[in-house]
C-alpha positions as CSV (number, residue, x, y, z in Angstrom):
1,M,107.2,111.2,109.6
2,S,107.7,111.4,105.8
3,T,104.6,110.1,104.0
4,Q,105.4,110.8,100.4
5,T,107.6,109.1,97.8
6,D,109.5,111.3,95.4
7,S,109.3,109.8,92.0
8,A,112.4,111.6,90.9
9,T,114.5,109.9,93.6
10,G,112.8,106.5,93.6
11,P,111.3,104.6,96.6
12,E,112.0,106.0,100.1
13,P,114.7,104.1,102.0
14,F,113.4,101.1,103.9
15,G,115.3,101.8,107.0
16,R,114.2,105.4,107.3
17,L,110.5,104.5,106.7
18,L,110.7,101.7,109.2
19,R,112.2,104.0,111.8
20,D,109.6,106.6,111.1
21,C,106.8,104.1,111.5
22,R,108.3,102.8,114.8
23,R,108.6,106.3,116.2
24,G,105.1,107.1,115.0
25,R,104.0,104.3,117.3
26,R,106.2,105.6,120.1
27,L,108.1,102.4,120.3
28,S,111.8,101.9,121.1
29,Q,113.9,99.6,119.0
30,L,113.7,97.1,121.9
31,D,109.9,97.4,122.1
32,L,109.6,96.6,118.4
33,A,112.2,93.9,118.5
34,L,110.3,92.1,121.3
35,N,106.9,92.5,119.5
36,A,108.3,91.2,116.2
37,E,110.4,88.5,117.8
38,V,113.6,89.6,116.2
39,S,116.9,90.7,117.8
40,Q,117.4,94.4,118.6
41,R,120.7,94.2,116.8
42,H,119.1,93.0,113.6
43,L,116.4,95.7,113.8
44,S,119.1,98.3,114.3
45,F,120.9,97.0,111.1
46,L,117.6,97.2,109.2
47,E,117.0,100.8,110.2
48,S,120.5,101.9,109.4
49,G,120.6,100.1,106.1
50,R,123.3,97.7,107.0
51,A,121.0,94.8,106.5
52,K,118.4,94.1,103.8
53,P,115.1,92.5,105.0
54,S,113.4,89.5,103.4
55,R,109.8,89.8,102.3
56,E,108.7,87.8,105.3
57,M,110.6,90.1,107.7
58,V,108.9,93.2,106.2
59,V,105.5,91.6,106.7
60,Q,106.5,90.5,110.3
61,L,107.6,94.0,111.2
62,A,104.5,95.6,109.7
63,E,102.2,93.3,111.6
64,A,104.1,94.0,114.8
65,L,103.6,97.7,114.2
66,D,99.9,97.2,113.3
67,L,100.4,99.4,110.3
68,P,97.6,100.3,107.8
69,L,97.7,98.2,104.7
70,E,98.8,101.1,102.4
71,T,101.8,101.7,104.7
72,R,102.6,98.0,104.6
73,N,102.7,98.2,100.8
74,R,105.0,101.2,101.0
75,L,107.4,99.2,103.4
76,L,107.4,96.3,100.9
77,A,108.1,98.7,98.0
78,A,110.9,100.4,99.9
79,A,112.5,96.9,100.5
80,G,112.2,96.1,96.8
81,F,109.1,93.9,96.9
82,A,105.7,94.1,95.2
83,G,102.8,95.2,97.5
84,L,100.6,92.5,98.9
85,Y,97.3,94.5,99.3
86,P,95.2,95.7,96.4
87,R,93.1,98.9,96.4
88,R,89.7,98.1,94.8
89,R,86.9,100.5,94.0
90,L,84.0,100.2,96.3
91,D,81.7,99.4,93.4
92,A,83.9,96.5,92.2
93,E,82.3,93.1,92.1
94,A,84.7,91.7,94.6
95,M,83.7,94.4,97.1
96,A,80.0,93.3,97.1
97,P,80.2,91.8,100.6
98,V,81.7,95.0,101.9
99,R,79.1,97.2,100.3
100,M,76.3,94.9,101.6
101,A,77.7,95.1,105.2
102,L,78.0,98.9,105.0
103,E,74.4,99.3,103.6
104,R,73.0,97.1,106.3
105,M,74.8,98.9,109.1
106,L,73.6,102.3,107.8
107,A,70.0,101.1,107.4
108,V,69.6,99.6,110.8
109,H,70.8,102.8,112.5
110,E,67.9,104.8,111.1
111,P,66.2,107.1,112.0
112,F,69.5,108.3,113.6
113,P,72.2,109.6,111.2
114,A,75.1,107.4,110.1
115,M,77.8,107.7,107.5
116,V,80.8,105.9,106.0
117,V,84.0,108.0,105.7
118,D,87.5,107.1,104.6
119,R,90.7,107.9,106.7
120,A,90.8,111.4,105.2
121,W,87.2,112.0,106.4
122,N,85.8,112.0,102.8
123,L,82.1,111.1,102.9
124,V,81.6,107.8,101.0
125,M,78.1,106.6,102.0
126,Y,75.3,107.7,104.4
127,N,71.8,106.7,105.5
128,R,68.6,108.7,105.2
129,G,69.1,110.2,108.7
130,L,72.1,112.3,107.8
131,P,70.5,114.6,105.1
132,K,67.4,115.0,107.3
133,L,69.6,116.3,110.1
134,F,71.4,118.6,107.7
135,E,68.1,119.9,106.5
136,V,67.7,121.7,109.9
137,L,71.2,123.2,109.3
138,G,70.4,124.5,105.8
139,G,71.0,121.3,103.7
140,M,74.0,119.0,102.9
141,E,74.5,120.3,99.4
142,A,74.4,124.0,100.4
143,M,76.9,123.4,103.2
144,A,79.2,121.3,101.0
145,A,79.2,124.1,98.4
146,R,80.2,126.7,101.0
147,V,83.1,124.7,102.5
148,G,84.4,123.2,99.2
149,G,83.2,119.6,99.3
150,S,81.7,116.9,101.5
151,N,84.9,116.1,103.5
152,M,83.6,115.9,107.1
153,L,86.7,117.5,108.6
154,R,86.1,120.5,106.4
155,V,82.4,120.4,107.1
156,T,82.9,120.3,110.9
157,L,85.6,123.0,111.2
158,H,85.0,125.4,108.4
159,P,83.6,128.8,109.5
160,E,80.7,128.4,107.1
161,G,80.1,124.7,107.9
162,L,79.0,123.2,111.1
163,R,81.1,125.5,113.3
164,P,78.4,128.1,113.9
165,Y,76.0,125.4,115.2
166,I,78.5,123.6,117.5
167,A,78.0,125.0,121.0
168,N,81.2,123.4,122.4
169,F,83.2,124.0,119.2
170,D,86.6,124.5,120.9
171,E,86.5,121.2,122.6
172,I,85.3,119.3,119.5
173,A,87.8,121.1,117.3
174,A,90.8,120.4,119.6
175,H,89.8,116.7,119.8
176,L,89.5,116.4,116.0
177,L,92.7,118.3,115.3
178,T,94.7,116.2,117.8
179,R,93.3,112.9,116.4
180,S,93.8,114.0,112.8
181,A,97.4,115.1,113.4
182,H,98.2,111.7,114.7
183,E,96.5,109.8,111.9
184,A,98.0,112.1,109.2
185,L,101.4,110.7,110.1
186,E,100.4,107.6,108.1
187,F,97.8,108.9,105.6
188,P,99.1,111.5,103.1
189,A,95.6,112.3,101.9
190,L,94.6,113.3,105.4
191,D,97.8,115.3,105.9
192,E,96.8,117.4,102.9
193,I,93.3,118.0,104.2
194,L,94.7,118.9,107.6
195,K,97.1,121.4,106.3
196,E,94.2,123.1,104.5
197,V,92.0,123.0,107.6
198,L,94.7,124.5,109.9
199,R,94.6,127.6,107.8
200,Y,91.0,128.3,108.8
201,P,90.7,131.3,111.1
202,G,89.6,131.0,114.7
203,L,90.6,127.4,115.5
204,P,91.6,126.7,119.1
205,S,95.1,125.7,120.1
206,R,95.8,121.9,120.2
207,G,95.6,121.9,124.0
208,R,92.1,121.3,125.3
209,N,90.9,123.8,128.0
210,V,88.9,121.5,130.3
211,D,86.8,122.9,133.1
212,W,87.8,120.5,135.9
213,S,84.9,121.8,138.1
214,T,82.4,120.2,135.8
215,P,81.8,116.5,136.1
216,M,83.2,114.8,132.9
217,L,81.0,112.5,130.8
218,P,82.1,109.1,129.7
219,V,82.5,110.5,126.1
220,L,82.7,114.0,124.6
221,P,79.4,114.9,123.1
222,T,78.9,117.3,120.2
223,R,76.3,119.9,121.2
224,L,74.5,121.4,118.3
225,S,72.5,124.5,118.9
226,V,69.8,125.2,116.3
227,G,67.1,127.9,116.7
228,G,67.7,128.1,120.5
229,V,67.3,124.3,120.9
230,E,70.3,122.2,121.8
231,L,70.9,118.7,120.4
232,S,73.6,116.6,122.1
233,L,75.2,113.8,120.0
234,I,77.8,111.1,120.6
235,T,79.7,109.2,118.0
236,T,80.9,105.6,117.5
237,L,83.4,104.6,114.9
238,T,83.4,101.1,113.5
239,S,85.9,99.5,111.1
240,F,86.4,96.1,109.5
241,G,88.3,93.7,111.7
242,T,90.2,91.7,109.1
243,P,90.7,93.8,106.0
244,Q,92.8,92.5,103.1
245,D,92.1,95.4,100.8
246,I,93.3,99.0,101.2
247,T,89.9,100.6,100.5
248,T,88.2,98.3,103.1
249,D,91.0,99.0,105.6
250,E,90.4,102.8,105.3
251,L,86.6,102.8,105.7
252,R,85.0,103.7,109.0
253,I,81.3,103.7,109.9
254,E,80.3,106.7,112.0
255,N,77.1,106.3,113.9
256,L,75.5,109.3,115.6
257,F,73.5,108.7,118.8
258,P,71.5,111.0,121.0
259,A,73.4,111.7,124.2
260,D,70.3,112.2,126.4
261,A,66.6,111.6,126.4
262,A,65.7,115.1,125.3
263,S,68.1,114.9,122.4
264,E,66.6,111.5,121.4
265,A,63.1,112.9,121.4
266,L,64.1,115.9,119.4
267,L,66.1,113.9,116.9
268,R,63.2,111.5,116.3
269,K,60.9,114.4,115.8
270,L,63.3,116.1,113.3
271,L,63.9,112.9,111.4
272,A,60.3,111.7,111.4
């Protein structure tokens, strides 16, 4: 799926962008037509360029595809309309309720680590538990300097980042790469980071090698091995349910939880 607009050639064609978005969702024309409550014939005409959509139709199709707000703006621009959704700075006055919600969610998760990242995995905010965890691993600033910034995809997969400490690195890396490759179809910033990360040496193939003889857990934990001690962590991702701003739409709160009693005891001790 094309994710860039060439300023020399103008906005990308609406029909092609709509088709790419639909295929990215693995929907047929009939599937999307039913979801959007339009005829398949009309949808076919829109994708081929034989028909021009109204603003209301663009919004209707974008909602049926459940597209990110930035992509919805791109669809509107491709159809010749102004975007509906602004991108505000997180420190803007209008974003105060968003900041307050994020700060509260980070604070109540202490002493366990939690962070806010955007869709490209750039670190935006974090609680006091995260740097305390990284202290055991040599410190956040030192690791960021080695990998070239605080992007968490880089930090996790770089040979001089978290990789040496992750006991089940191949499993975690395969999961992150597969997920990121799918999300990068709609987020150009993530696509650029992913291209860089894929040049790192020693990454596993996209396919995950699962040992079917071992009982599978409900979620895939990250097992950190530090000084002969193993810490098992699971992650939850939380996002805003009704965003009307691109920045808000792209933010995710990542909470780290101990996956077992031994890890909880160790984590509380480390973060005390």
